[in-house]
C-alpha positions, 0 to 999 in steps of 0.5 A, spaced: 287 530 560 289 528 553 296 525 551 300 529 547 300 526 540 307 524 538 309 527 531 310 522 525 317 522 522 318 523 515 319 515 514 312 514 517 309 519 513 313 516 507 311 509 509 304 511 510 303 515 503 306 508 499 301 504 503 296 508 501 298 508 494 299 501 494 292 500 497 288 505 492 292 502 486 290 495 488 283 496 488 283 500 482 287 495 478 282 489 481 276 493 479 278 497 472 284 493 470 291 495 469 289 498 462 283 502 465 287 505 471 290 511 470 295 514 475 291 520 476 285 516 479 290 512 483 293 519 486 286 521 487 284 515 491 290 515 495 289 522 497 296 524 494 298 528 489 301 525 482 308 527 484 308 523 490 306 517 486 312 518 482 316 519 488 315 512 490 314 509 483 317 510 476 311 509 472 304 505 472 307 499 471 312 500 476 306 501 481 303 495 478 309 491 479 309 493 487 302 491 487 303 484 484 310 483 489 306 484 495 300 480 493 305 474 491 309 475 498 302 475 501 300 468 498 307 465 500 307 467 507 300 464 507 303 457 504 309 457 509 304 459 515 300 453 513 306 448 512 310 448 518 317 444 518 315 439 523 310 436 518 311 430 514 313 432 507 307 430 503 302 433 509 306 439 508 305 439 500 297 438 501 297 443 507 301 448 502 296 447 496 290 448 501 293 454 503 295 456 496 288 455 494 285 459 500 290 465 499 288 466 491 281 466 494 282 473 496 278 478 492 281 480 486 288 476 487 287 471 481 285 477 477 292 480 479 296 475 479 294 470 474 290 474 468 293 482 469 300 480 471 302 476 465 299 480 460 302 486 463 309 484 466 310 478 461 311 471 464 318 471 465 317 477 470 312 473 473 316 467 474 322 470 477 317 474 482 314 467 484 321 464 484 323 469 489 317 467 493 313 460 493 316 456 487 323 454 491 318 452 497 314 447 492 321 445 489 324 443 495 317 440 498 317 435 492 324 433 492 322 431 500 316 428 498 316 425 492 323 420 492 319 415 487 320 421 482 327 420 482 330 422 475 324 426 474 327 434 473 324 437 479 324 444 476 320 442 470 315 438 475 314 444 480 313 448 474 307 443 471 304 443 478 305 450 479 301 451 473 296 446 475 295 450 482 294 456 478 289 453 473 285 450 479 285 458 482 282 460 476 277 455 476 275 456 483 275 464 481 270 462 475 265 459 479 267 452 480 266 448 486 272 449 490 271 442 494 271 439 487 277 443 485 281 442 491 280 434 491 282 434 484 289 438 486 290 433 492 289 427 488 294 430 483 299 431 489 298 424 492 299 421 485 306 425 484 308 423 491 306 416 491 
């Protein structure tokens, strides 16, 4: 005897539709780029209508922003999971850097966050998105791990290190030896932390 199916609520259907749109959009933005992706393609790939897409997102740019926010949050979650509060600050920075490079190795993520994102949304919006996810953690970690850098503006140092991490992710995505790039990033962090 089969159990009776539990009817899905409107909220369940709404969340399922939004999830399907985000997944389809991510796949298309990775394979076709932002410019090569249309909202009819996204709707078709998600198995929804364009009306459903526009119910959830103002336009293609808004959909793209939502995809990037989800990716950025996933990266931040991986960093936080890798650097628990009981680690020494320097160890936490190293673990966080490792986690960042691992998180950015998810296929398509580097293209979305470091290539397409700045081109479509602009650096100011991407930096604001990062600030809401991983940048504050990096700044706090640096302040705790690098007391020898007193007098160095932590915001500027965090931005420069973040840019170095991004460049490392791009290098790895471009085919550079991941172990060599990781070793260079760790060396850099150790120089900063004394």
